[in-house]
N, C-alpha and C positions, 0 to 999 in steps of 0.2 A: 504494500500500500504506500501511497504518497502522504507525506505530512500535510495536514490540513492548513498549516501556517506557511511553511516555506516551499512546499511542493517537492521536496527532496524525498528520497527513499526513507521510510520510517520503519519498515519491517513487514513481516508477513501478515500480521493481524493488527499491528499498532497503527494508530491514527496520527501520532505525534512523534517526531524524531527526538533523539537525545538532547540536542542543542535547544530546540524549542521547548521541550519538556522542562529543561533547567530554568528557562525564562519564566514559564508558567509557575514553576515551583517557587521562585523568588516572589512573584506577585501574590501567590496564595499565602505564603508564609508572612508577608508584610501585612496582609489583611486590611489595607487602608489605614494602618496605624502609623505609617511613616510618611514624611513629605517626599517631594520629588528628589531632593538632594540625598536623602537617606536611601531612597530606592536605587539611585544611581550607584551609591556606595555598595549596596547589596549585590547589584549586577557585577560590579568590578570584582568584589570579593569572590564571586562565583566563577570568575574568569571568562565572562561573556563580553563580546565586542559590541560596539554600538550598532553595527549592522545586524548582528544576530538579534539583538533586543528590538530594534526598529521593525524588523520583518514580522516578529510576533505581535508587537503592540499595534501595528497598522494592518494586520491581516483581516480581510473581510471573511468571516466564517458564517456561512448559511444566512447571509443577509442581516445578521445581528450586529449591534454596535461593536466596534473594535475594543480591545483591551484598553487602548489609549483613551477611548471615549468613556469607558467605565472609570478609569483613574481620574480623568478630568472632572467628571461629575462628582466623584467623591471629594476631590480637592475643592471644587466650587461650593459644595454643601458644607464642608468643614469651615471654610472661610466665612460663609454666610452665617452659620451658627455662631462662630466666634464674634461676629458683629451684632449678634442679637436678633438675627432674622431667621425665619424658617428656611432650611435648605431643601429645595424642591427640584433641583436639577437632576434629571434622569439621564442615563446613558443614551437613551433614544433622543432626548432633547439635544445633547451634544452632537450626536450623529447628524441630526437634521440641520443644525447650524453649520457643521463642517461641510456637509454636502452642498448646502446652499452657497457657501463661500466658494467652494470648488466650481460650482456651476455659474459663477458670475454674480452671485449675490453681493450687494454692496454694504450690507449691514442689516440692522433691524429698525423697525418703525412701528408705531402704534397703529392699530386697526383704524382705517379711515384717513390716515395721513398719506401724503404722497412722498415716496422716497426722494431724498435730496440728490442732486447731481454732483458728482465729484469731478473737479477740473484739475 
C-alpha cells in the first residue's frame, strides 16, 4: 500500500509509512498542549526534517481538514480563550479560509458588505 500522506510505499497492509507515522506520533503525543515552537522542538528531537513534517501537516486525506488546519484551530481557540473569548474555530473553518485564500479570496467581510478592492 501507499502512505496516505506522502504516497510512498508504506507496507503490505499499512496505510502510513514510518516517517509519516513518526510525525503523527509527535502531534498525538503533544495533544495540543504545546505551542508551535514546542512542536517544532519535538519534531527536531524526533529527527524529522521540515519537508517530512510539511508533507504530513499539509496532506489532504479523504477531503478532511489537514493536520495543519487542526493545529491552527487549536492555537486560535487557545488564544481566544486566553483573551477571555469563547474559542469556536473548527478545523473545517480553517480549511474553508485556507481554500478561499488559495482560490483568490481577498479576505473576509460581513454579510451584506461589498469586499474592498486591493490596489
